[in-house]
All heavy atoms as an XYZ file, in Angstrom:
683
protein
N     -30.849     -2.820     -4.639
C     -30.573     -1.431     -4.943
C     -29.092     -1.279     -5.269
O     -28.243     -1.814     -4.574
C     -30.916     -0.540     -3.743
O     -32.292     -0.681     -3.454
C     -30.614      0.912     -4.033
N     -28.802     -0.535     -6.323
C     -27.422     -0.246     -6.686
C     -27.251      1.252     -6.832
O     -28.240      1.997     -6.941
C     -27.050     -0.915     -8.018
O     -27.843     -0.323     -9.060
C     -27.257     -2.418     -7.976
N     -26.027      1.697     -6.837
C     -25.772      3.126     -7.037
C     -26.296      3.573     -8.400
O     -26.831      4.662     -8.533
C     -24.285      3.429     -6.896
C     -23.723      3.317     -5.483
C     -22.213      3.452     -5.507
C     -24.338      4.370     -4.589
N     -26.139      2.722     -9.402
C     -26.650      3.076    -10.732
C     -28.160      3.251    -10.714
O     -28.689      4.171    -11.322
C     -26.245      2.021    -11.759
C     -24.784      2.066    -12.116
C     -24.445      1.046    -13.182
C     -22.979      1.112    -13.524
N     -22.607      0.203    -14.601
N     -28.858      2.377     -9.988
C     -30.317      2.499     -9.934
C     -30.752      3.742     -9.153
O     -31.872      4.203     -9.297
C     -30.943      1.241     -9.323
O     -30.681      1.161     -7.940
N     -29.848      4.289     -8.344
C     -30.126      5.523     -7.604
C     -29.774      6.758     -8.431
O     -29.905      7.881     -7.966
C     -29.327      5.554     -6.300
C     -29.750      4.550     -5.277
S     -28.667      4.741     -3.832
C     -29.307      3.464     -2.772
N     -29.276      6.538     -9.653
C     -28.968      7.656    -10.531
C     -27.513      8.077    -10.552
O     -27.167      9.086    -11.154
N     -26.649      7.312     -9.917
C     -25.227      7.642     -9.897
C     -24.513      6.967    -11.052
O     -24.855      5.867    -11.454
C     -24.589      7.202     -8.568
C     -25.074      7.988     -7.394
C     -26.121      7.519     -6.629
C     -24.494      9.202     -7.064
C     -26.588      8.246     -5.544
C     -24.948      9.929     -5.985
C     -25.996      9.447     -5.221
N     -23.514      7.640    -11.572
C     -22.690      7.102    -12.649
C     -21.477      6.421    -12.019
O     -20.572      7.094    -11.530
C     -22.257      8.234    -13.586
C     -21.447      7.724    -14.750
O     -21.505      6.554    -15.093
N     -20.681      8.608    -15.360
N     -21.463      5.122    -12.025
C     -20.346      4.358    -11.465
C     -19.385      4.067    -12.603
O     -19.699      3.310    -13.506
C     -20.840      3.044    -10.813
C     -19.662      2.236    -10.284
C     -21.853      3.342     -9.714
N     -18.216      4.681    -12.556
C     -17.273      4.544    -13.663
C     -16.241      3.464    -13.417
O     -15.590      3.000    -14.342
C     -16.558      5.881    -13.975
C     -17.552      6.906    -14.471
C     -15.803      6.398    -12.772
N     -16.096      3.050    -12.159
C     -15.080      2.057    -11.861
C     -15.308      1.493    -10.468
O     -15.783      2.181     -9.579
C     -13.722      2.739    -11.923
C     -12.551      1.876    -11.662
C     -11.265      2.673    -11.799
N     -10.353      2.201    -10.771
C      -9.382      2.906    -10.270
N      -9.182      4.131    -10.670
N      -8.595      2.399     -9.361
N     -14.980      0.237    -10.297
C     -14.903     -0.316     -8.957
C     -13.695     -1.230     -8.893
O     -13.319     -1.856     -9.879
C     -16.202     -1.021     -8.530
C     -16.585     -2.198     -9.366
C     -16.197     -3.478     -9.006
C     -17.353     -2.031    -10.510
C     -16.556     -4.571     -9.782
C     -17.712     -3.111    -11.287
C     -17.310     -4.386    -10.924
N     -13.073     -1.247     -7.716
C     -11.812     -1.948     -7.571
C     -11.575     -2.204     -6.090
O     -12.271     -1.657     -5.240
C     -10.687     -1.069     -8.135
C      -9.463     -1.857     -8.580
O      -9.331     -3.038     -8.209
O      -8.636     -1.268     -9.292
N     -10.591     -3.019     -5.775
C     -10.211     -3.237     -4.390
C      -9.346     -2.089     -3.892
O      -8.547     -1.524     -4.638
C      -9.438     -4.547     -4.233
C     -10.334     -5.749     -4.325
O     -11.496     -5.697     -3.973
N      -9.786     -6.849     -4.812
N      -9.485     -1.782     -2.629
C      -8.647     -0.793     -1.977
C      -7.260     -1.376     -1.759
O      -7.067     -2.597     -1.821
C      -9.282     -0.415     -0.636
O      -8.431      0.430      0.091
N      -6.328     -0.527     -1.476
C      -4.983     -0.988     -1.169
C      -4.909     -1.684      0.181
O      -3.920     -2.350      0.497
N      -5.967     -1.540      0.983
C      -6.015     -2.147      2.312
C      -7.427     -2.657      2.583
O      -8.400     -2.113      2.075
C      -5.638     -1.096      3.364
O      -5.907     -1.568      4.660
N      -7.534     -3.674      3.394
C      -8.837     -4.198      3.797
C      -9.066     -3.951      5.289
O      -9.855     -4.620      5.921
C      -8.940     -5.695      3.483
C      -8.927     -5.974      2.009
C      -7.771     -6.387      1.374
C     -10.080     -5.809      1.261
C      -7.759     -6.647      0.012
C     -10.083     -6.066     -0.107
C      -8.915     -6.479     -0.733
N      -8.385     -2.974      5.852
C      -8.437     -2.712      7.286
C      -9.323     -1.525      7.658
O      -9.098     -0.883      8.677
C      -7.022     -2.492      7.831
C      -6.198     -3.759      7.769
O      -6.718     -4.858      7.964
N      -4.918     -3.628      7.478
N     -10.321     -1.210      6.858
C     -11.236     -0.120      7.168
C     -12.400     -0.669      7.996
O     -13.183     -1.473      7.515
C     -11.768      0.524      5.889
C     -10.706      1.250      5.110
C     -10.017      0.624      4.080
C     -10.387      2.567      5.420
C      -9.033      1.291      3.375
C      -9.405      3.246      4.712
C      -8.734      2.604      3.694
O      -7.767      3.267      2.996
N     -12.509     -0.235      9.243
C     -13.613     -0.684     10.095
C     -14.934     -0.094      9.627
O     -15.961     -0.753      9.648
C     -13.370     -0.300     11.556
C     -12.271     -1.138     12.189
O     -12.125     -2.316     11.805
O     -11.567     -0.600     13.056
N     -14.902      1.160      9.220
C     -16.113      1.870      8.799
C     -15.979      2.302      7.345
O     -14.898      2.684      6.887
C     -16.336      3.119      9.653
C     -16.473      2.851     11.138
C     -17.844      2.367     11.444
C     -18.018      2.224     12.953
N     -19.303      1.724     13.301
N     -17.094      2.258      6.642
C     -17.136      2.739      5.265
C     -16.915      4.244      5.270
O     -17.416      4.961      6.134
C     -18.497      2.388      4.639
O     -18.600      0.960      4.604
C     -18.640      2.955      3.244
N     -16.171      4.723      4.302
C     -15.950      6.158      4.205
C     -16.111      6.617      2.761
O     -16.067      5.811      1.830
C     -14.589      6.553      4.767
C     -13.335      5.963      4.135
C     -12.803      6.878      3.048
C     -12.285      5.783      5.206
N     -16.314      7.899      2.628
C     -16.470      8.503      1.308
C     -15.392      9.568      1.146
O     -15.234     10.432      2.004
C     -17.857      9.129      1.130
C     -18.934      8.049      1.223
C     -17.948      9.883     -0.203
C     -20.345      8.570      1.118
N     -14.662      9.489      0.040
C     -13.667     10.503     -0.284
C     -14.294     11.426     -1.323
O     -14.669     10.994     -2.409
C     -12.370      9.873     -0.831
C     -11.344     10.958     -1.137
C     -11.809      8.853      0.153
N     -14.434     12.683     -0.963
C     -14.977     13.718     -1.848
C     -13.782     14.446     -2.454
O     -13.148     15.275     -1.818
C     -15.850     14.669     -1.018
C     -16.411     15.826     -1.814
O     -15.949     16.065     -2.944
O     -17.297     16.510     -1.291
N     -13.449     14.106     -3.682
C     -12.236     14.616     -4.310
C     -12.328     16.074     -4.732
O     -11.318     16.747     -4.868
C     -11.887     13.773     -5.528
C     -11.489     12.382     -5.190
C     -12.224     11.242     -5.383
C     -10.278     11.962     -4.566
N     -11.541     10.141     -4.929
C     -10.328     10.558     -4.418
C      -9.144     12.633     -4.115
C      -9.302      9.820     -3.847
C      -8.115     11.896     -3.544
C      -8.203     10.519     -3.419
N     -13.549     16.563     -4.983
C     -13.698     17.903     -5.571
C     -14.389     18.898     -4.649
O     -14.854     19.933     -5.087
C     -14.444     17.801     -6.895
C     -13.647     17.000     -7.912
C     -14.315     16.981     -9.254
C     -13.464     16.179    -10.224
N     -14.099     16.085    -11.527
N     -14.463     18.560     -3.387
C     -15.039     19.455     -2.384
C     -16.488     19.822     -2.701
O     -16.908     20.957     -2.531
C     -14.170     20.717     -2.245
O     -14.534     21.431     -1.096
N     -17.258     18.827     -3.166
C     -18.692     19.005     -3.422
C     -19.473     18.427     -2.246
O     -20.211     17.459     -2.377
C     -19.105     18.295     -4.716
C     -18.495     18.929     -5.940
O     -18.384     20.138     -6.020
N     -18.085     18.119     -6.878
N     -19.292     19.038     -1.093
C     -19.802     18.463      0.147
C     -21.314     18.283      0.125
O     -21.829     17.271      0.609
C     -19.352     19.304      1.361
C     -19.916     18.750      2.654
C     -17.828     19.353      1.427
N     -22.045     19.208     -0.453
C     -23.513     19.076     -0.487
C     -23.930     17.815     -1.235
O     -24.817     17.092     -0.797
C     -24.161     20.318     -1.101
C     -24.090     21.544     -0.223
C     -24.646     21.305      1.176
O     -23.906     21.306      2.145
N     -25.932     21.090      1.293
N     -23.296     17.535     -2.352
C     -23.594     16.310     -3.103
C     -23.196     15.071     -2.310
O     -23.907     14.056     -2.312
C     -22.860     16.308     -4.444
C     -23.388     17.350     -5.391
O     -24.502     17.841     -5.246
N     -22.579     17.723     -6.361
N     -22.078     15.147     -1.644
C     -21.603     14.018     -0.858
C     -22.535     13.745      0.317
O     -22.780     12.591      0.669
C     -20.161     14.266     -0.376
O     -19.355     14.563     -1.519
C     -19.589     13.053      0.318
N     -23.084     14.784      0.910
C     -24.040     14.601      2.007
C     -25.302     13.885      1.537
O     -25.879     13.082      2.276
C     -24.382     15.944      2.650
C     -23.274     16.545      3.513
C     -23.621     17.971      3.906
C     -23.002     15.683      4.734
N     -25.721     14.138      0.312
C     -26.870     13.418     -0.249
C     -26.538     11.928     -0.320
O     -27.344     11.078      0.048
C     -27.237     13.967     -1.650
C     -28.252     13.073     -2.346
C     -27.766     15.393     -1.528
N     -25.339     11.615     -0.755
C     -24.918     10.217     -0.857
C     -24.839      9.565      0.521
O     -25.285      8.427      0.692
C     -23.574     10.127     -1.575
C     -23.050      8.734     -1.866
C     -24.008      7.954     -2.750
C     -21.679      8.821     -2.509
N     -24.291     10.262      1.509
C     -24.225      9.679      2.853
C     -25.619      9.394      3.392
O     -25.839      8.378      4.050
C     -23.464     10.571      3.860
O     -24.124     11.825      3.988
C     -22.018     10.748      3.470
N     -26.554     10.263      3.071
C     -27.934     10.050      3.515
C     -28.546      8.825      2.829
O     -29.156      7.987      3.488
C     -28.768     11.300      3.238
C     -30.145     11.217      3.848
O     -30.249     10.893      5.050
O     -31.123     11.476      3.123
N     -28.368      8.717      1.534
C     -28.909      7.575      0.793
C     -28.319      6.244      1.248
O     -29.006      5.227      1.288
C     -28.662      7.735     -0.708
C     -29.500      8.768     -1.445
C     -28.964      8.970     -2.853
C     -30.953      8.343     -1.476
N     -27.039      6.269      1.584
C     -26.343      5.032      1.944
C     -26.274      4.807      3.459
O     -25.684      3.826      3.909
C     -24.926      5.037      1.366
C     -24.820      5.092     -0.151
C     -23.358      5.107     -0.585
C     -25.563      3.926     -0.787
N     -26.854      5.719      4.217
C     -26.856      5.596      5.684
C     -25.436      5.530      6.241
O     -25.132      4.706      7.102
C     -27.665      4.373      6.131
C     -29.071      4.399      5.643
N     -30.069      5.071      6.296
C     -29.633      3.858      4.545
C     -31.193      4.933      5.633
N     -30.953      4.205      4.554
N     -24.589      6.405      5.735
C     -23.207      6.502      6.203
C     -23.077      7.779      7.017
O     -23.567      8.840      6.612
C     -22.223      6.520      5.012
C     -22.297      5.190      4.246
C     -20.794      6.790      5.475
C     -21.511      5.185      2.950
N     -22.443      7.679      8.153
C     -22.236      8.828      9.028
C     -21.461      9.916      8.275
O     -20.368      9.646      7.753
C     -21.447      8.370     10.260
C     -21.292      9.444     11.315
O     -21.401     10.649     11.006
O     -21.054      9.065     12.474
N     -21.991     11.138      8.195
C     -21.299     12.213      7.474
C     -19.902     12.514      8.018
O     -19.077     13.084      7.311
C     -22.214     13.425      7.648
C     -23.545     12.865      7.971
C     -23.299     11.564      8.681
N     -19.643     12.117      9.235
C     -18.293     12.308      9.782
C     -17.286     11.394      9.100
O     -16.080     11.545      9.293
C     -18.287     12.064     11.292
C     -19.108     13.105     12.054
C     -19.175     12.792     13.501
N     -19.999     11.573     13.655
C     -20.331     11.050     14.826
N     -19.913     11.597     15.940
N     -21.080      9.967     14.876
N     -17.775     10.471      8.270
C     -16.913      9.546      7.540
C     -16.571     10.066      6.142
O     -16.178      9.310      5.266
C     -17.581      8.167      7.425
C     -18.023      7.545      8.740
C     -16.918      7.229      9.696
N     -15.919      6.392      9.060
C     -14.682      6.244      9.522
N     -14.290      6.858     10.585
N     -13.834      5.476      8.883
N     -16.735     11.374      5.930
C     -16.362     12.006      4.656
C     -14.971     12.609      4.793
O     -14.679     13.309      5.758
C     -17.350     13.134      4.269
C     -18.766     12.605      4.111
C     -16.876     13.826      2.983
C     -19.797     13.707      3.925
N     -14.132     12.335      3.813
C     -12.826     12.983      3.702
C     -12.913     13.900      2.493
O     -13.264     13.454      1.397
C     -11.702     11.947      3.513
C     -11.647     11.019      4.718
C     -10.361     12.643      3.280
C     -10.718      9.838      4.537
N     -12.621     15.181      2.685
C     -12.794     16.169      1.614
C     -11.436     16.670      1.127
O     -10.582     17.059      1.912
C     -13.643     17.367      2.107
C     -13.810     18.392      0.993
C     -14.990     16.899      2.622
N     -11.286     16.638     -0.189
C     -10.126     17.212     -0.856
C     -10.622     18.268     -1.841
O     -11.795     18.291     -2.195
C      -9.348     16.150     -1.638
C      -8.644     15.142     -0.776
C      -9.179     13.868     -0.605
C      -7.444     15.452     -0.153
C      -8.533     12.923      0.179
C      -6.791     14.508      0.642
C      -7.339     13.259      0.800
O      -6.708     12.324      1.570
N      -9.724     19.100     -2.299
C     -10.055     20.078     -3.337
C      -9.132     19.810     -4.527
O      -8.111     20.462     -4.696
C      -9.889     21.497     -2.811
C     -10.356     22.541     -3.815
O     -11.103     22.193     -4.747
O      -9.973     23.713     -3.671
N      -9.501     18.820     -5.310
C      -8.704     18.426     -6.472
C      -9.583     18.477     -7.723
O     -10.058     17.450     -8.217
C      -8.138     17.032     -6.266
C      -7.192     16.979     -5.081
C      -6.463     15.700     -5.017
N      -5.557     15.717     -3.872
C      -5.069     14.643     -3.306
N      -5.372     13.450     -3.770
N      -4.261     14.734     -2.277
N      -9.824     19.680     -8.237
C     -10.756     19.833     -9.360
C     -10.348     19.096    -10.631
O     -11.197     18.798    -11.464
C     -10.796     21.351     -9.586
C      -9.598     21.898     -8.907
C      -9.242     20.948     -7.808
N      -9.079     18.772    -10.788
C      -8.634     18.066    -11.992
C      -8.736     16.545    -11.862
O      -8.493     15.828    -12.822
C      -7.209     18.469    -12.340
C      -7.104     19.931    -12.758
C      -5.716     20.302    -13.159
C      -5.684     21.784    -13.552
N      -4.359     22.216    -13.955
N      -9.100     16.070    -10.703
C      -9.267     14.627    -10.488
C     -10.397     14.128    -11.385
O     -11.437     14.769    -11.509
C      -9.590     14.373     -9.014
C      -9.762     12.941     -8.630
C      -8.458     12.334     -8.222
C      -8.705     10.926     -7.677
N      -7.507     10.161     -7.615
N     -10.221     12.985    -11.993
C     -11.244     12.471    -12.909
C     -12.465     11.917    -12.173
O     -13.533     11.816    -12.750
C     -10.665     11.385    -13.822
O     -10.115     10.343    -13.017
C      -9.585     11.958    -14.733
N     -12.317     11.549    -10.908
C     -13.438     11.047    -10.118
C     -13.958     12.136     -9.197
O     -13.189     12.964     -8.711
C     -12.997      9.856     -9.259
C     -12.449      8.642     -9.979
C     -11.905      7.638     -8.971
C     -13.524      8.001    -10.829
N     -15.256     12.127     -8.958
C     -15.830     13.054     -7.988
C     -15.758     12.479     -6.586
O     -15.434     13.181     -5.630
C     -17.306     13.348     -8.318
C     -17.472     14.110     -9.614
O     -16.557     14.864     -9.992
O     -18.522     13.942    -10.249
N     -16.096     11.202     -6.468
C     -16.222     10.556     -5.165
C     -15.660      9.141     -5.247
O     -15.821      8.455     -6.258
C     -17.707     10.491     -4.747
C     -18.227     11.888     -4.443
C     -17.915      9.579     -3.550
C     -19.714     11.946     -4.186
N     -15.034      8.715     -4.160
C     -14.630      7.328     -3.990
C     -15.289      6.811     -2.718
O     -15.243      7.476     -1.683
C     -13.094      7.201     -3.859
O     -12.484      7.681     -5.050
C     -12.678      5.757     -3.622
N     -15.914      5.662     -2.804
C     -16.492      5.023     -1.626
C     -15.584      3.869     -1.243
O     -15.313      2.988     -2.063
C     -17.914      4.491     -1.904
C     -18.823      5.629     -2.339
C     -18.468      3.795     -0.659
C     -20.187      5.176     -2.810
N     -15.100      3.897     -0.016
C     -14.250      2.822      0.495
C     -15.112      1.993      1.436
O     -15.539      2.469      2.482
C     -13.008      3.378      1.226
C     -12.130      2.242      1.737
C     -12.214      4.308      0.312
N     -15.390      0.767      1.028
C     -16.270     -0.110      1.797
C     -15.502     -0.663      2.997
O     -14.434     -1.236      2.842
C     -16.787     -1.278      0.928
C     -17.472     -0.764     -0.335
C     -17.696     -2.193      1.737
C     -18.709      0.042     -0.103
N     -16.086     -0.471      4.169
C     -15.464     -0.953      5.395
C     -16.082     -2.256      5.876
O     -16.967     -2.828      5.229
N     -15.644     -2.682      7.037
C     -16.141     -3.916      7.631
C     -17.600     -3.802      8.058
O     -18.233     -4.812      8.366
C     -15.262     -4.312      8.812
C     -13.851     -4.675      8.386
C     -12.956     -4.978      9.571
C     -11.542     -5.253      9.077
N     -10.602     -5.418     10.201
N     -18.133     -2.587      8.050
C     -19.543     -2.358      8.396
C     -20.464     -2.482      7.180
O     -21.637     -2.152      7.249
C     -19.717     -0.984      9.028
C     -19.324      0.162      8.089
O     -18.633     -0.084      7.075
O     -19.694      1.306      8.383
N     -19.955     -2.992      6.070
C     -20.700     -3.020      4.813
C     -22.048     -3.724      4.948
O     -23.034     -3.282      4.376
C     -19.881     -3.674      3.701
C     -19.628     -5.137      3.903
C     -18.565     -5.697      4.547
C     -20.455     -6.222      3.485
N     -18.673     -7.063      4.560
C     -19.832     -7.420      3.919
C     -21.665     -6.316      2.801
C     -20.371     -8.677      3.676
C     -22.198     -7.570      2.557
C     -21.563     -8.729      2.993
N     -22.104     -4.794      5.721
C     -23.347     -5.555      5.804
C     -24.459     -4.723      6.445
O     -25.593     -4.729      5.967
C     -23.137     -6.853      6.568
C     -24.334     -7.767      6.479
C     -24.041     -9.169      6.991
O     -22.971     -9.448      7.510
N     -25.001    -10.047      6.833
N     -24.149     -3.988      7.490
C     -25.190     -3.170      8.135
C     -25.655     -2.055      7.206
O     -26.833     -1.694      7.201
C     -24.690     -2.602      9.464
O     -23.662     -1.656      9.274
N     -24.754     -1.522      6.400
C     -25.138     -0.479      5.434
C     -26.084     -1.062      4.396
O     -27.128     -0.485      4.098
C     -23.887      0.137      4.772
C     -23.119      0.957      5.813
C     -24.267      0.991      3.559
C     -21.768      1.418      5.351
N     -25.753     -2.222      3.850
C     -26.609     -2.843      2.850
C     -27.968     -3.230      3.431
O     -28.983     -3.115      2.756
C     -25.920     -4.043      2.203
C     -24.854     -3.647      1.223
C     -23.512     -3.803      1.536
C     -25.179     -3.098     -0.001
C     -22.520     -3.420      0.647
C     -24.201     -2.715     -0.907
C     -22.872     -2.875     -0.573
N     -27.984     -3.666      4.679
C     -29.267     -3.994      5.325
C     -30.135     -2.753      5.492
O     -31.345     -2.812      5.301
C     -29.008     -4.666      6.676
C     -28.480     -6.075      6.555
C     -28.022     -6.677      7.875
O     -28.063     -5.989      8.914
O     -27.615     -7.861      7.868
N     -29.524     -1.626      5.853
C     -30.277     -0.371      5.991
C     -30.841      0.073      4.637
O     -31.971      0.513      4.558
C     -29.399      0.720      6.590
C     -29.079      0.504      8.032
C     -28.123      1.563      8.541
C     -27.687      1.258      9.962
N     -26.652      2.193     10.407
N     -30.031     -0.056      3.590
C     -30.510      0.319      2.251
C     -31.680     -0.576      1.864
O     -32.684     -0.106      1.333
C     -29.361      0.223      1.231
C     -28.295      1.281      1.520
C     -29.903      0.386     -0.194
C     -27.031      1.084      0.732
N     -31.554     -1.865      2.099
C     -32.645     -2.802      1.780
C     -33.883     -2.465      2.581
O     -35.003     -2.552      2.068
C     -32.193     -4.230      2.055
N     -33.732     -2.043      3.832
C     -34.860     -1.654      4.665
C     -35.605     -0.451      4.106
O     -36.829     -0.393      4.142
N     -34.867      0.473      3.542
C     -35.480      1.650      2.907
C     -36.326      1.200      1.727
O     -37.437      1.662      1.529
C     -34.409      2.671      2.465
C     -35.012      3.746      1.585
C     -33.748      3.280      3.674
N     -35.801      0.272      0.938
C     -36.538     -0.232     -0.221
C     -37.839     -0.913      0.195
O     -38.849     -0.769     -0.447
C     -35.693     -1.226     -1.016
C     -34.626     -0.549     -1.837
O     -34.700      0.671     -2.038
O     -33.711     -1.253     -2.274
N     -37.803     -1.653      1.301
C     -38.994     -2.377      1.724
C     -40.071     -1.450      2.280
O     -41.230     -1.796      2.311
C     -38.624     -3.441      2.762
C     -37.821     -4.551      2.174
N     -36.525     -4.802      2.551
C     -38.104     -5.444      1.209
C     -36.063     -5.824      1.859
N     -37.000     -6.228      1.030
N     -39.677     -0.237      2.714
C     -40.662      0.722      3.239
C     -41.388      1.449      2.124
O     -42.430      2.006      2.334
C     -39.945      1.744      4.131
C     -39.397      1.118      5.398
C     -38.544      2.113      6.193
O     -38.501      3.291      5.807
O     -37.935      1.692      7.193
N     -40.819      1.450      0.933
C     -41.407      2.196     -0.193
C     -42.677      1.548     -0.684
O     -42.875      0.395     -0.657
C     -40.414      2.287     -1.341
O     -39.238      2.953     -0.908
């Protein structure tokens, strides 16, 4: 399963400036919290891991910062696929 296969438009992926994130987090650049909550549900990420900004001129809507918990997130996503 990929974000693209879930219907998301992935415009870029890159390394973070740091690799010290214990937990994956989502940065909501445009304060579209309802949309971001859908993503947290799909990816099994705790909604408390959302950082919200109000930057309407930002070219990105959301940034996902992959943390050290990435493997458990991917396993949960794969588990959802196997239940379908």
